C-alpha positions in Angstrom: 164.9 220.0 -2.6 166.1 222.2 -5.5 167.8 224.6 -3.2 169.6 221.7 -1.3 171.0 220.4 -4.6 172.0 223.8 -5.8 173.7 224.5 -2.4 175.7 221.2 -2.6 176.8 222.1 -6.1 178.1 225.4 -4.9 179.9 223.8 -2.0 181.6 221.3 -4.4 182.7 224.2 -6.5 184.2 226.1 -3.6 186.1 223.0 -2.4 187.5 222.5 -6.0 188.6 226.1 -6.1 190.3 225.8 -2.7 192.1 222.6 -3.7 193.3 224.3 -6.9 194.6 227.3 -5.0 196.4 225.1 -2.5 198.0 223.1 -5.3 199.2 226.3 -7.0 200.6 227.5 -3.7 202.4 224.2 -3.1 203.9 224.5 -6.5 205.1 227.9 -5.8 206.8 226.8 -2.5 210.3 225.6 -2.3 211.1 221.9 -2.0 212.1 222.1 1.7 209.0 224.0 2.6 206.7 221.5 0.8 208.3 218.6 2.7 208.0 220.3 6.0 204.4 221.2 5.3 203.6 217.6 4.2 205.2 216.1 7.2 203.3 218.4 9.6 200.1 217.5 7.9 200.8 213.8 8.1 201.5 214.0 11.8 198.4 216.1 12.6 195.5 216.2 10.2 196.2 213.0 8.2 197.5 210.9 11.2 194.2 208.9 11.6 194.1 208.2 7.9 197.7 207.0 7.8 197.0 204.7 10.8 193.9 203.3 9.1 195.8 202.7 5.9 198.5 200.8 7.8 195.9 198.7 9.6 194.2 198.0 6.3 197.5 196.8 4.8 198.0 194.4 7.7 194.5 193.0 7.3 195.1 192.7 3.5 198.4 190.8 4.1 196.7 188.5 6.7 193.9 187.6 4.3 196.4 186.9 1.5 198.6 184.7 3.8 195.4 182.8 5.0 194.4 182.2 1.3 197.8 181.0 0.5 197.7 178.7 3.6 194.3 177.3 2.6 195.5 176.6 -0.9 198.6 174.8 0.3 196.5 172.7 2.7 194.0 171.9 0.0 196.8 170.8 -2.3 198.3 168.6 0.5 194.9 167.0 1.2 194.4 166.4 -2.5 197.9 164.9 -2.9 197.2 162.7 0.3 193.9 161.5 -1.2 195.7 160.7 -4.5 198.5 158.9 -2.7 195.9 156.9 -0.7 194.0 155.9 -3.9 197.2 155.0 -5.6 198.2 152.8 -2.6 194.8 151.1 -2.6 195.0 150.5 -6.3 198.4 149.1 -5.9 197.3 146.8 -3.1 194.4 145.5 -5.3 196.8 144.9 -8.2 199.2 143.1 -6.0 196.5 140.7 -4.7 195.3 140.2 -8.3 198.9 139.4 -9.4 199.1 136.9 -6.5 195.8 135.3 -7.7 197.0 135.1 -11.3 200.3 133.5 -10.1 198.3 130.8 -8.2 196.1 130.3 -11.3 199.1 130.2 -13.6 197.0 130.0 -16.7 193.4 129.7 -18.1 192.3 133.3 -17.4 191.9 136.7 -19.1 192.5 140.0 -17.1 190.0 142.8 -17.7 189.2 146.3 -16.5 185.9 148.0 -16.0 184.3 150.4 -18.4 181.6 153.0 -17.5 178.4 151.0 -17.3 175.1 151.8 -19.0 173.0 154.4 -17.3 170.4 152.9 -15.0 171.9 149.4 -14.9 173.7 149.1 -11.7 173.9 145.4 -11.6 175.8 144.9 -14.9 179.5 145.7 -15.6 181.3 146.2 -18.9 184.7 144.5 -19.4 187.5 145.5 -21.6 187.9 142.0 -23.1 185.8 140.1 -25.7 185.7 137.1 -28.0 189.0 138.0 -29.5 190.7 136.7 -26.3 188.5 133.6 -25.9 185.8 135.0 -23.6 182.4 133.3 -23.9 179.1 133.7 -22.2 178.5 132.0 -18.9 182.2 132.3 -17.7 182.8 133.2 -14.1 184.3 136.7 -13.2 186.4 136.7 -10.1 188.8 139.0 -8.1 191.3 138.2 -5.4 188.4 138.4 -2.8 186.1 136.0 -4.6 183.2 135.7 -7.0 181.9 138.9 -8.8 179.5 137.4 -11.3 179.1 135.8 -14.7 179.7 136.9 -18.3 176.3 137.5 -20.0 177.0 138.6 -23.5 180.2 139.1 -25.6 181.3 141.4 -28.4 184.5 141.4 -30.3 186.5 143.5 -27.9 184.1 144.0 -24.9 181.8 141.8 -22.8 179.0 142.4 -20.4 178.7 140.6 -17.1 176.1 140.4 -14.4 177.2 140.9 -10.8 176.0 138.8 -7.8 173.4 141.5 -7.1 171.6 140.9 -10.4 168.1 139.3 -9.9 169.0 136.5 -12.3 172.2 135.6 -10.4 172.3 132.0 -8.9 175.3 129.9 -7.7 175.3 126.5 -6.1 177.3 126.9 -2.9 178.4 125.1 0.3 180.2 125.6 3.5 184.0 125.1 3.6 183.6 121.9 5.7 181.0 120.6 3.2 178.4 120.2 5.9 175.7 122.3 4.2 174.8 122.9 0.6 172.3 125.4 -0.9 171.6 128.0 -3.6 172.9 131.5 -3.2 170.9 134.3 -4.8 170.5 138.1 -4.2 168.6 139.1 -1.2 165.8 141.3 -2.6 165.4 143.5 0.4 165.1 147.2 0.9 167.8 149.7 1.6 171.2 148.5 2.4 170.0 144.8 2.6 169.6 144.9 -1.2 173.3 144.4 -1.4 173.3 141.2 0.5 172.9 137.6 -0.5 170.9 134.7 0.8 171.6 131.0 0.9 168.4 129.1 0.4 167.6 125.4 0.5 170.0 124.4 3.3 168.9 121.1 4.9 167.2 121.7 8.2 169.6 119.4 10.0 172.6 121.6 8.8 173.1 124.6 11.1 175.6 127.3 10.1 177.1 129.6 12.6 177.7 133.3 12.0 181.1 133.8 10.2 181.0 130.6 8.3 182.6 131.0 4.9 180.5 130.0 1.9 182.2 128.9 -1.4 180.9 127.6 -4.7 180.2 123.9 -4.7 181.1 123.1 -8.3 177.6 121.6 -9.1 176.8 122.9 -12.5 178.9 123.9 -15.5 179.5 127.6 -14.7 181.3 128.1 -11.4 184.1 125.8 -10.4 184.4 124.5 -6.9 186.2 126.6 -4.2 185.4 130.2 -5.2 184.6 132.4 -2.2 181.0 133.6 -2.3 180.5 135.3 1.1 180.3 134.9 4.8 177.2 133.9 6.8 175.6 136.7 8.9 172.7 134.8 10.4 169.6 132.9 9.8 166.4 134.5 8.5 162.9 133.3 9.0 161.0 132.0 5.8 157.8 130.2 5.2 159.7 127.1 4.3 159.8 124.7 7.3 161.9 121.9 5.6 165.0 124.0 4.9 166.9 126.9 6.4 167.8 130.2 4.8 170.8 132.2 5.8 171.8 135.9 5.1 175.2 136.1 3.5 177.7 139.1 3.2 179.3 139.1 -0.2 183.0 138.4 -0.5 183.3 141.2 -3.1 181.7 144.5 -2.1 180.3 146.7 -4.8 182.8 149.5 -4.2 185.7 147.0 -4.2 185.0 145.8 -7.8 188.0 146.9 -9.9 190.3 144.9 -12.2 188.9 141.3 -12.6 189.9 138.0 -14.1 187.7 136.0 -16.4 188.2 132.2 -16.0 188.3 130.4 -19.4 186.5 127.1 -19.8 189.7 124.9 -19.6 190.6 126.5 -16.3 187.1 126.1 -15.0 187.1 122.4 -15.8 190.4 121.9 -14.1 189.1 123.5 -10.9 190.5 126.1 -8.6 191.2 124.1 -5.5 193.8 125.8 -3.3 193.8 129.0 -5.3 192.1 131.2 -2.7 194.4 130.5 0.2 192.6 133.0 2.5 189.5 130.7 2.6 191.5 127.8 4.1 193.3 130.1 6.5 190.1 131.7 7.7 188.4 128.3 8.2 191.4 127.0 10.1 191.3 130.0 12.3 187.6 129.6 12.9 188.1 125.9 13.8 191.0 126.9 16.1 188.8 129.4 17.9 185.9 126.9 18.2 188.3 124.2 19.5 189.8 126.7 22.0 186.3 127.6 23.2 185.4 123.9 23.5 188.5 123.1 25.5 187.8 126.0 27.9 184.2 124.9 28.3 185.4 121.3 28.9 187.9 122.5 31.5 185.3 124.6 33.3 182.9 121.6 33.4 185.6 119.4 34.8 186.5 121.9 37.5 182.9 122.3 38.4 182.5 118.5 38.6 185.6 118.2 40.8 184.3 120.9 43.1 181.0 119.0 43.4 182.8 115.8 44.2 184.9 117.6 46.8 181.7 119.0 48.5 180.0 115.6 48.5 183.1 113.9 50.1 183.3 116.6 52.7 179.6 116.2 53.5 180.0 112.4 53.7 183.0 112.7 56.1 181.0 115.1 58.3 178.1 112.7 58.5 180.3 109.8 59.4 182.1 111.7 62.0 178.8 112.8 63.5 177.5 109.1 63.5 180.7 107.9 65.3 180.2 110.6 68.0 176.6 109.6 68.6 177.4 105.9 68.6 180.2 106.3 71.2 177.9 108.2 73.5 175.0 105.7 73.4 177.2 102.6 73.6 176.0 101.3 70.3 178.1 99.6 67.6 180.0 101.9 65.3 178.8 102.5 61.8 180.0 100.0 59.3 183.0 101.0 57.2 182.2 102.5 53.8 184.0 100.8 51.0 186.1 103.1 48.9 187.3 102.8 45.3 190.6 101.4 46.5 188.9 98.7 48.5 186.7 97.7 45.5 189.8 97.6 43.2 191.6 95.4 45.8 188.6 93.0 46.0 188.4 92.8 42.2 192.1 91.9 42.0 191.7 89.2 44.6 188.8 87.7 42.8 190.7 87.8 39.5 193.6 86.1 41.2 191.5 83.3 42.6 189.8 82.9 39.1 193.2 82.6 37.5 194.4 80.0 40.1 191.3 77.9 39.5 191.8 78.0 35.7 195.5 77.1 36.2 194.6 74.1 38.4 192.1 72.8 35.9 194.6 73.1 33.1 197.2 71.2 35.1 194.7 68.3 35.8 193.7 68.1 32.2 197.4 67.9 31.2 198.1 65.1 33.7 195.1 63.1 32.5 196.3 63.5 28.9 199.9 62.3 29.7 198.8 59.1 31.8 198.9 56.0 29.5 195.8 53.9 28.9 195.9 50.4 30.3 195.4 48.3 33.5 197.0 49.4 36.8 200.3 47.9 37.7 198.8 45.8 40.6 196.5 44.1 38.2 199.4 43.1 35.9 201.2 41.4 38.8 198.2 39.3 39.7 
């Protein structure tokens, strides 16, 4: 091992001395000779190294251009996401402005602040008692009901959302055919973010897609605020009432800027403010009416086909009876009375009845006009 290290050291020394000698020789050469020598070395001994350097430079340029392209693409994606977020925020603000224009007055706009850690069912609003906000006021958006103000500070307030376990609202269908109490659906997983409408009378059946709004029973929520849409009926131990699963009108990720309805506005009501509820209900009724008309038309067509088949069968049986009666010399089958014959007979009977009534009236009128007294012959005698 020691000899090997010593031998490698001697080789390095020899290579250094050779390089120094070649450098001194190159310095002693003329300029033209040095250039010719360098060119010959580049084209012979150093040619593979020169080609490798050129290839490495191409790879380095490709890597740098790819990095620049990825950075440009990332900036474009980020700008697109920012533009989409800005567009979504503008759409929400436009809808909220439309809602405020329909309300006209009696509300306070507010934005959301970061919530307290571990409390996902409570939101913090940037408005407080200095703007007239009080506990138990409804919090709404352009989509519908968000929740209720729970506590108020001077410049901030805390509200519970519809997913809070203590949330309750008296609700009804848009056509007022069913009433009930809407509360959070305390399920597992994604079903935790749904609502359920309990206490619906058993005789009231709600179809999927029925819009549920606040009924106005109570002092907190005015009548007509969208609460959600019926998904379907769920089975409960209660046999005297129905329970329906409801999709909230305002989804958790869609909660942004909100409006707090003041007591004066809540007392006046919000009828006609959420125009989409009426439009959706009208559309649902139109679809149901169209389905009913199609079903009615299909039933009438089927009834007409059955009548045509019975008439054809009756005609065939009558023709067969006539053929058999002619061959045996028997009397033909009696004529079957049709609807036209029955109508004609009814008209004849009605005419006869009218004639008899008219004759009776004429006799009564003649008896009423004839004077009372002895006949003319008796006066002569």
